[in-house]
One Martini backbone bead per residue (centre of mass of N, CA, C, O) as a GRO file, in nm:
protein
  184
    1MET     BB    1   0.059   0.062  -0.022
    2ASN     BB    2   0.300   0.256   0.007
    3ARG     BB    3   0.394   0.220  -0.288
    4THR     BB    4   0.143   0.337  -0.421
    5LEU     BB    5   0.159   0.618  -0.292
    6LEU     BB    6   0.446   0.682  -0.389
    7ALA     BB    7   0.385   0.657  -0.694
    8ALA     BB    8   0.163   0.873  -0.705
    9ALA     BB    9   0.335   1.108  -0.597
   10ALA     BB   10   0.548   1.099  -0.824
   11ALA     BB   11   0.355   1.144  -1.063
   12LEU     BB   12   0.247   1.417  -0.962
   13ALA     BB   13   0.522   1.568  -0.950
   14VAL     BB   14   0.573   1.544  -1.260
   15ALA     BB   15   0.291   1.667  -1.370
   16THR     BB   16   0.256   1.950  -1.236
   17PRO     BB   17   0.447   2.141  -1.403
   18LEU     BB   18   0.293   2.103  -1.669
   19ALA     BB   19   0.013   2.205  -1.576
   20VAL     BB   20   0.107   2.485  -1.482
   21ALA     BB   21   0.227   2.584  -1.751
   22HIS     BB   22  -0.043   2.559  -1.908
   23ALA     BB   23  -0.228   2.735  -1.710
   24GLN     BB   24  -0.089   3.019  -1.764
   25ASP     BB   25  -0.233   3.052  -2.066
   26THR     BB   26  -0.503   3.001  -1.909
   27VAL     BB   27  -0.833   2.994  -1.810
   28VAL     BB   28  -0.935   2.888  -1.488
   29THR     BB   29  -1.245   2.772  -1.381
   30THR     BB   30  -1.434   2.770  -1.068
   31ASP     BB   31  -1.686   2.654  -0.902
   32ALA     BB   32  -1.862   2.590  -0.609
   33HIS     BB   33  -1.816   2.260  -0.675
   34GLY     BB   34  -1.515   2.233  -0.826
   35ASN     BB   35  -1.546   2.287  -1.111
   36VAL     BB   36  -1.372   2.277  -1.431
   37TYR     BB   37  -1.262   2.530  -1.677
   38VAL     BB   38  -1.087   2.526  -1.992
   39MET     BB   39  -0.957   2.731  -2.217
   40THR     BB   40  -0.894   2.819  -2.513
   41GLU     BB   41  -0.724   3.036  -2.701
   42GLN     BB   42  -0.973   3.170  -2.834
   43GLN     BB   43  -1.138   3.205  -2.577
   44GLN     BB   44  -0.928   3.378  -2.436
   45MET     BB   45  -0.934   3.613  -2.639
   46ASP     BB   46  -1.230   3.681  -2.601
   47TYR     BB   47  -1.223   3.728  -2.295
   48ASP     BB   48  -1.002   3.961  -2.306
   49SER     BB   49  -1.204   4.158  -2.481
   50TRP     BB   50  -1.367   4.199  -2.246
   51PRO     BB   51  -1.516   4.344  -2.011
   52PRO     BB   52  -1.498   4.315  -1.673
   53GLU     BB   53  -1.801   4.262  -1.625
   54ARG     BB   54  -1.824   4.014  -1.813
   55GLN     BB   55  -1.610   3.842  -1.675
   56THR     BB   56  -1.755   3.823  -1.404
   57VAL     BB   57  -2.010   3.687  -1.504
   58TYR     BB   58  -1.877   3.439  -1.627
   59THR     BB   59  -1.729   3.334  -1.360
   60ALA     BB   60  -2.017   3.293  -1.210
   61TRP     BB   61  -2.074   3.066  -1.367
   62PRO     BB   62  -2.123   2.770  -1.430
   63VAL     BB   63  -1.939   2.542  -1.597
   64THR     BB   64  -2.169   2.446  -1.781
   65TYR     BB   65  -2.226   2.726  -1.906
   66GLN     BB   66  -1.947   2.782  -2.017
   67GLY     BB   67  -1.940   2.543  -2.211
   68TYR     BB   68  -2.203   2.612  -2.364
   69TYR     BB   69  -2.128   2.890  -2.473
   70TRP     BB   70  -1.894   2.777  -2.672
   71THR     BB   71  -2.115   2.615  -2.857
   72LEU     BB   72  -2.214   2.867  -2.967
   73SER     BB   73  -2.304   3.084  -3.173
   74PRO     BB   74  -2.256   3.413  -3.210
   75GLU     BB   75  -2.558   3.482  -3.200
   76ARG     BB   76  -2.616   3.317  -2.938
   77GLN     BB   77  -2.414   3.458  -2.758
   78THR     BB   78  -2.559   3.726  -2.764
   79GLY     BB   79  -2.823   3.610  -2.643
   80TRP     BB   80  -2.703   3.510  -2.373
   81TRP     BB   81  -2.649   3.809  -2.268
   82VAL     BB   82  -2.957   3.892  -2.258
   83LEU     BB   83  -2.996   3.702  -2.050
   84ASP     BB   84  -3.080   3.584  -1.758
   85ASP     BB   85  -3.019   3.354  -1.520
   86SER     BB   86  -3.297   3.209  -1.538
   87GLN     BB   87  -3.297   3.178  -1.848
   88ARG     BB   88  -3.039   3.014  -1.869
   89ALA     BB   89  -3.139   2.777  -1.700
   90SER     BB   90  -3.373   2.703  -1.884
   91VAL     BB   91  -3.214   2.647  -2.142
   92TYR     BB   92  -3.016   2.435  -2.025
   93ALA     BB   93  -3.258   2.230  -1.925
   94MET     BB   94  -3.315   2.157  -2.201
   95THR     BB   95  -3.369   2.011  -2.471
   96PRO     BB   96  -3.244   2.020  -2.781
   97GLU     BB   97  -3.518   2.083  -2.917
   98GLN     BB   98  -3.603   2.316  -2.730
   99ARG     BB   99  -3.361   2.494  -2.784
  100GLU     BB  100  -3.406   2.546  -3.083
  101THR     BB  101  -3.678   2.687  -3.048
  102THR     BB  102  -3.582   2.904  -2.850
  103TRP     BB  103  -3.359   3.028  -3.028
  104ALA     BB  104  -3.546   3.120  -3.254
  105SER     BB  105  -3.701   3.317  -3.073
  106ILE     BB  106  -3.469   3.492  -2.969
  107ILE     BB  107  -3.361   3.583  -3.247
  108GLY     BB  108  -3.624   3.709  -3.343
  109GLN     BB  109  -3.640   3.925  -3.119
  110MET     BB  110  -3.367   4.057  -3.179
  111ASN     BB  111  -3.434   4.140  -3.473
  112LYS     BB  112  -3.675   4.323  -3.404
  113MET     BB  113  -3.519   4.519  -3.221
  114GLN     BB  114  -3.312   4.601  -3.438
  115ALA     BB  115  -3.513   4.711  -3.645
  116LYS     BB  116  -3.637   4.930  -3.466
  117SER     BB  117  -3.369   5.082  -3.403
  118SER     BB  118  -3.295   5.144  -3.703
  119VAL     BB  119  -3.546   5.310  -3.769
  120ALA     BB  120  -3.508   5.523  -3.549
  121ALA     BB  121  -3.224   5.613  -3.642
  122SER     BB  122  -3.300   5.693  -3.943
  123SER     BB  123  -3.543   5.904  -3.850
  124SER     BB  124  -3.358   6.100  -3.639
  125GLY     BB  125  -3.094   6.154  -3.743
  126ASN     BB  126  -2.877   6.308  -3.491
  127LEU     BB  127  -3.023   6.175  -3.277
  128GLN     BB  128  -2.989   6.060  -2.935
  129PHE     BB  129  -3.078   5.798  -2.748
  130ALA     BB  130  -3.151   5.835  -2.395
  131SER     BB  131  -3.127   5.786  -2.072
  132LYS     BB  132  -3.201   5.980  -1.794
  133GLY     BB  133  -3.263   6.271  -1.907
  134MET     BB  134  -3.090   6.387  -2.134
  135VAL     BB  135  -2.933   6.645  -2.275
  136GLN     BB  136  -2.948   6.756  -2.609
  137PRO     BB  137  -2.849   6.855  -2.890
  138VAL     BB  138  -2.907   7.045  -3.148
  139PRO     BB  139  -2.969   7.008  -3.449
  140GLN     BB  140  -2.820   7.137  -3.723
  141ALA     BB  141  -3.083   7.201  -3.884
  142ALA     BB  142  -3.199   7.400  -3.673
  143THR     BB  143  -2.959   7.618  -3.684
  144SER     BB  144  -2.975   7.648  -4.016
  145GLY     BB  145  -3.306   7.667  -4.091
  146ASP     BB  146  -3.471   7.394  -4.165
  147TYR     BB  147  -3.647   7.475  -3.929
  148PRO     BB  148  -3.916   7.595  -3.805
  149ILE     BB  149  -4.061   7.816  -3.605
  150CYS     BB  150  -4.254   7.812  -3.347
  151GLY     BB  151  -4.585   7.931  -3.422
  152GLY     BB  152  -4.899   7.955  -3.428
  153LYS     BB  153  -4.960   7.716  -3.677
  154VAL     BB  154  -4.674   7.619  -3.599
  155GLN     BB  155  -4.632   7.287  -3.422
  156ASP     BB  156  -4.497   7.102  -3.631
  157HIS     BB  157  -4.189   7.045  -3.722
  158CYS     BB  158  -4.038   7.222  -3.497
  159ILE     BB  159  -3.877   7.492  -3.321
  160GLN     BB  160  -3.795   7.637  -3.050
  161PRO     BB  161  -3.677   7.946  -3.005
  162ARG     BB  162  -3.471   7.890  -2.774
  163ALA     BB  163  -3.336   7.640  -2.917
  164ALA     BB  164  -3.251   7.827  -3.177
  165GLY     BB  165  -3.136   8.108  -3.039
  166LYS     BB  166  -3.355   8.291  -2.980
  167ASN     BB  167  -3.478   8.611  -2.822
  168TYR     BB  168  -3.756   8.464  -2.805
  169GLY     BB  169  -4.009   8.410  -2.590
  170ASN     BB  170  -4.017   8.249  -2.314
  171ARG     BB  171  -3.935   8.396  -1.998
  172PRO     BB  172  -3.802   8.452  -1.717
  173LEU     BB  173  -3.855   8.628  -1.445
  174ASP     BB  174  -3.691   8.892  -1.250
  175TYR     BB  175  -3.973   8.901  -1.098
  176TRP     BB  176  -4.239   8.950  -0.884
  177PRO     BB  177  -4.577   9.000  -0.987
  178GLY     BB  178  -4.732   8.902  -0.735
  179LYS     BB  179  -5.024   8.806  -0.774
  180PRO     BB  180  -5.183   8.544  -0.858
  181ALA     BB  181  -5.404   8.473  -1.111
  182SER     BB  182  -5.601   8.292  -0.930
  183GLU     BB  183  -5.668   8.555  -0.733
  184GLY     BB  184  -5.769   8.788  -0.953
   0.00000   0.00000   0.00000
């Protein structure tokens, strides 16, 4: 028995430097259950090109998800990032036939969203849609006189006078006018 343990220890001591040298070139991830996934060189290059937030999300996945991710086509990999963790778990738990149907639906929804956003972008000129109520610059066409100034009967497809840089239109008062109009 002691000879068997000694032989195993010697074999491990010889193999360990080779495994460590190989592991230095690749990312080895281990999940909470101790399962290990080793990336190929191409996967490593893709991983290295990701922003740190994406790398963190990837390393938090179970090893089974990490392995499954690399089997997906580039289009499906993009879709995998759109899913949340519970959706990823659902897709992974499906049979191969169910996955195919689900992926067709996911890709279809992504294509519809992309088509809608490209139509919005092409019809909006150089306006940029942003969340959180950001103030955006006035389009060049507005300041060059391509849009009419709003007023009178012109209320659509026009620009407000103050936004066009004109010195007329409603301005804040520099003084308190006295009694509110509702009391007068």
